[in-house]
C-alpha positions as CSV (number, residue, x, y, z in Angstrom):
1,M,2.2,1.1,-19.2
2,K,5.4,0.2,-17.4
3,N,4.9,-0.4,-13.5
4,A,8.6,-0.1,-11.9
5,L,7.3,-0.9,-8.6
6,K,5.9,-4.3,-9.7
7,E,9.3,-4.9,-11.7
8,K,11.4,-4.4,-8.6
9,L,9.2,-6.9,-6.8
10,R,9.6,-9.4,-9.8
11,R,13.3,-9.1,-9.2
12,G,12.9,-9.9,-5.7
13,E,14.0,-6.3,-4.5
14,A,13.0,-5.0,-1.1
15,V,10.9,-1.7,-1.9
16,I,10.1,1.1,0.6
17,G,7.0,3.6,0.5
18,T,4.9,5.6,2.8
19,F,1.4,6.4,3.6
20,V,-0.1,9.7,2.5
21,G,-3.4,10.8,3.7
22,L,-2.8,14.5,3.4
23,G,-4.7,15.6,0.5
24,H,-2.5,18.1,-1.0
25,P,-0.2,17.7,-4.3
26,D,2.6,19.4,-2.7
27,V,3.0,16.5,-0.3
28,T,3.3,13.9,-3.1
29,E,5.4,16.1,-4.8
30,W,8.0,16.3,-2.2
31,L,7.9,12.9,-0.9
32,S,7.8,11.3,-4.5
33,R,11.3,13.0,-5.2
34,L,12.9,11.9,-1.8
35,G,13.6,8.4,-3.0
36,F,10.5,6.3,-2.1
37,D,9.6,3.4,-4.5
38,W,6.0,4.1,-3.8
39,L,3.6,6.2,-2.1
40,L,0.4,4.6,-0.6
41,L,-2.5,7.1,-0.9
42,D,-5.0,6.1,1.5
43,A,-8.5,6.5,0.8
44,E,-9.7,4.1,3.2
45,H,-9.0,5.9,6.6
46,G,-8.0,9.2,4.8
47,P,-10.6,11.9,3.6
48,L,-9.5,11.4,-0.1
49,G,-11.8,11.8,-2.7
50,F,-11.4,11.1,-6.3
51,E,-10.7,14.5,-7.5
52,T,-8.2,14.8,-4.8
53,L,-6.6,11.6,-5.3
54,Q,-5.8,12.5,-9.2
55,R,-4.2,15.9,-8.2
56,M,-2.0,14.0,-5.9
57,M,-1.0,11.6,-8.5
58,Q,-0.1,14.3,-11.1
59,P,3.2,15.8,-9.5
60,M,4.5,12.2,-9.3
61,N,4.8,12.0,-13.2
62,G,8.3,11.4,-14.2
63,T,9.4,10.8,-10.6
64,G,10.1,7.0,-10.8
65,C,7.7,7.0,-7.7
66,V,4.8,4.8,-8.2
67,P,1.2,5.8,-6.9
68,I,-0.7,3.0,-5.4
69,V,-4.2,3.6,-3.8
70,R,-5.8,1.8,-0.8
71,P,-9.6,2.2,-1.5
72,Q,-12.4,2.6,0.6
73,W,-13.3,-1.1,0.1
74,N,-13.2,-4.1,-2.3
75,D,-15.5,-2.4,-4.5
76,P,-15.2,-2.8,-8.3
77,V,-16.6,0.7,-9.1
78,V,-14.3,2.3,-6.7
79,I,-11.3,0.3,-7.9
80,K,-12.3,1.0,-11.5
81,R,-12.5,5.1,-10.9
82,I,-9.0,4.9,-8.9
83,L,-7.4,3.1,-11.8
84,D,-8.8,5.4,-14.4
85,I,-7.3,8.5,-12.9
86,G,-4.0,7.0,-12.8
87,A,-3.2,4.7,-10.0
88,Y,-0.3,1.9,-10.9
89,G,-2.4,-0.3,-8.5
90,V,-4.4,-0.9,-5.2
91,L,-3.8,-2.2,-1.9
92,V,-7.4,-3.8,-1.2
93,P,-8.4,-3.7,2.5
94,W,-10.0,-6.3,4.4
95,V,-9.4,-9.3,2.1
96,N,-10.4,-12.5,4.2
97,S,-11.2,-15.3,1.6
98,K,-10.2,-16.7,-1.9
99,E,-13.3,-15.1,-3.2
100,E,-12.8,-11.7,-2.1
101,A,-9.3,-12.0,-3.5
102,E,-10.7,-12.9,-6.9
103,E,-13.1,-10.1,-6.6
104,A,-10.3,-7.6,-6.1
105,V,-8.4,-9.0,-9.1
106,R,-11.4,-9.0,-11.5
107,A,-12.2,-5.5,-10.6
108,C,-8.5,-4.6,-11.7
109,K,-8.3,-6.5,-14.9
110,Y,-10.1,-5.9,-18.3
111,P,-12.0,-8.8,-19.9
112,P,-11.6,-11.4,-20.3
113,E,-9.6,-11.7,-17.3
114,G,-11.8,-9.4,-15.2
115,I,-14.9,-6.9,-15.2
116,R,-13.1,-3.5,-15.3
117,G,-14.9,-1.2,-17.9
118,F,-13.1,0.6,-20.4
119,G,-12.7,4.2,-19.7
120,P,-8.9,5.0,-18.6
121,R,-9.6,8.9,-18.5
122,R,-6.0,10.2,-17.4
123,A,-4.4,6.8,-17.3
124,A,-4.2,6.2,-20.9
125,M,-4.1,9.9,-21.8
126,F,-0.4,9.8,-22.9
127,D,0.0,6.0,-23.2
128,P,-1.2,4.4,-26.3
129,E,-0.5,0.9,-25.2
130,Y,-2.4,1.4,-21.9
131,F,-5.1,-1.3,-22.9
132,E,-2.5,-3.9,-24.0
133,T,-0.3,-3.7,-20.9
134,A,-2.8,-2.5,-18.0
135,N,-3.7,-6.0,-17.1
136,E,-0.2,-7.1,-16.5
137,E,1.2,-4.1,-15.2
138,I,-1.4,-3.0,-12.7
139,L,-0.4,-4.1,-9.1
140,V,-3.0,-6.0,-7.1
141,A,-2.0,-6.2,-3.3
142,V,-4.6,-7.7,-0.5
143,Q,-4.3,-6.6,2.9
144,I,-4.1,-9.4,5.3
145,E,-5.5,-7.8,8.8
146,T,-8.1,-10.4,10.4
147,E,-7.8,-14.0,11.9
148,K,-9.9,-15.0,9.2
149,A,-7.4,-13.8,6.5
150,L,-4.8,-16.0,8.4
151,Q,-7.0,-19.0,8.4
152,N,-7.7,-18.4,4.6
153,L,-4.4,-17.3,3.6
154,D,-3.0,-20.2,1.3
155,E,-6.3,-19.8,-0.8
156,I,-6.0,-16.2,-0.9
157,L,-2.4,-16.3,-2.1
158,S,-3.1,-18.9,-4.6
159,V,-5.4,-16.5,-6.6
160,E,-3.8,-15.7,-9.9
161,G,-3.5,-12.0,-10.2
162,V,-2.6,-11.4,-6.6
163,D,0.7,-9.9,-6.7
164,A,1.5,-9.3,-3.0
165,C,0.1,-9.4,0.3
166,Y,0.6,-6.7,3.2
167,I,-0.2,-6.9,6.8
168,G,-2.3,-4.3,8.9
169,P,-0.8,-4.6,12.2
170,W,-3.1,-2.8,14.1
171,D,-6.2,-4.2,12.8
172,L,-4.5,-7.8,12.7
173,S,-3.7,-7.2,16.6
174,C,-7.5,-6.3,17.4
175,S,-8.8,-9.3,15.4
176,L,-6.4,-11.3,17.5
177,G,-7.9,-9.9,20.6
178,F,-4.7,-8.1,21.8
179,G,-6.1,-4.6,20.9
180,V,-3.7,-1.6,20.3
181,P,-1.0,-0.8,20.4
182,P,0.1,-4.3,19.1
183,Q,1.5,-6.8,21.4
184,W,4.7,-7.5,19.6
185,E,6.1,-9.9,22.2
186,E,2.9,-11.8,22.2
187,P,3.7,-15.3,20.8
188,R,0.4,-15.8,18.9
189,Y,0.8,-12.3,17.4
190,A,4.4,-12.7,16.5
191,A,3.6,-16.2,15.1
192,A,1.0,-14.6,12.7
193,F,3.8,-12.4,10.9
194,D,5.8,-15.6,10.3
195,R,2.9,-17.4,9.0
196,V,2.3,-14.6,6.2
197,L,5.9,-14.9,5.6
198,E,6.0,-18.5,4.9
199,A,2.8,-18.6,2.9
200,A,4.1,-15.7,0.7
201,E,7.5,-17.4,0.2
202,E,5.5,-20.8,-0.7
203,W,3.3,-18.8,-3.4
204,G,6.0,-16.7,-4.7
205,K,4.5,-13.6,-3.7
206,P,6.2,-10.8,-1.8
207,A,4.8,-9.8,1.7
208,G,5.1,-6.4,3.3
209,M,3.5,-4.5,6.2
210,F,3.0,-0.9,7.7
211,A,6.2,-0.3,9.6
212,T,7.2,2.6,11.9
213,L,10.7,4.0,12.5
214,D,10.8,1.2,15.3
215,T,9.8,-1.6,13.5
216,I,11.2,-1.2,9.7
217,E,14.6,-2.8,10.5
218,W,12.7,-5.5,12.0
219,A,10.3,-6.1,9.0
220,V,13.1,-6.0,6.6
221,E,15.3,-8.6,8.6
222,K,12.4,-10.9,8.8
223,G,12.0,-10.8,5.1
224,F,9.3,-8.4,4.3
225,R,9.8,-6.8,1.0
226,F,6.6,-4.7,0.3
227,N,6.7,-2.2,3.0
228,T,5.8,1.3,4.1
229,V,7.3,3.2,6.9
230,D,5.3,5.7,8.7
231,D,3.0,8.3,7.1
232,A,3.1,11.9,6.0
233,D,1.4,12.9,9.1
234,A,3.9,11.5,11.3
235,F,6.6,13.2,9.3
236,L,5.1,16.5,9.8
237,I,4.3,16.2,13.4
238,R,7.8,14.8,14.3
239,G,9.6,17.5,12.2
240,A,7.5,20.2,13.9
241,R,8.2,18.5,17.3
242,M,11.7,18.6,16.9
243,A,11.7,22.3,15.5
244,L,9.6,23.4,18.3
245,E,11.7,21.5,21.1
246,R,15.2,23.2,19.6
247,A,13.3,26.6,19.4
248,K,12.1,26.2,23.1
249,Q,15.7,25.3,24.0
250,A,17.0,28.2,22.2
251,V,14.5,30.7,24.0
252,G,15.1,29.2,27.3
253,G,18.8,29.6,27.2
254,K,18.2,33.4,26.6
255,L,16.3,33.8,29.9
């Protein structure tokens, strides 16, 4: 197994992905060929089951775009199945302590480093070296989205096997008491992003965040390297809205 996304992060590169919650392989087939470094298949808030996730990953083969899955929870049974069907890593939600970060790592690693049971059905189908390389190549990212996670940030990032951290801006805003949409100009909220960047630099691990078209430049300029920009739903709606507005203008011009 060779994880191109993890290798880029090791080299200090900035990578760009996007969220996908639309459960159809056509979506990942199209997006994976546009130049994204990775796609984040969202099983936490999206309605994606294991069979759907597998079908979404299959057309990404050979594209150089890496499939990462956000599981429903920090659950070793769920994570095991996600990896066995071919994910190159996980973004684990709601990691608030060192112990929870350690649990996430153990779920992703074969013994003796972890507790992952052996049965990589699709993941090892065409890879005879999967078992020997998976522990090193699987990407383990933890999501920082609560005040408690901020308080325990150094302990979380100190865990060996945690490869990256990623801010969930909306949940973090709610946890800090600012609600949604996030109050980007609120000093305490802005300071949380600086705190994550400082800790990530200290521990030598890339930090990222969910960004939109309005915040991606800000994120990159701040130093976040493990980012996603918007999501497939937003692309569909934005493109449809633009086409509809143009069509309505054309029709109006004929009246």
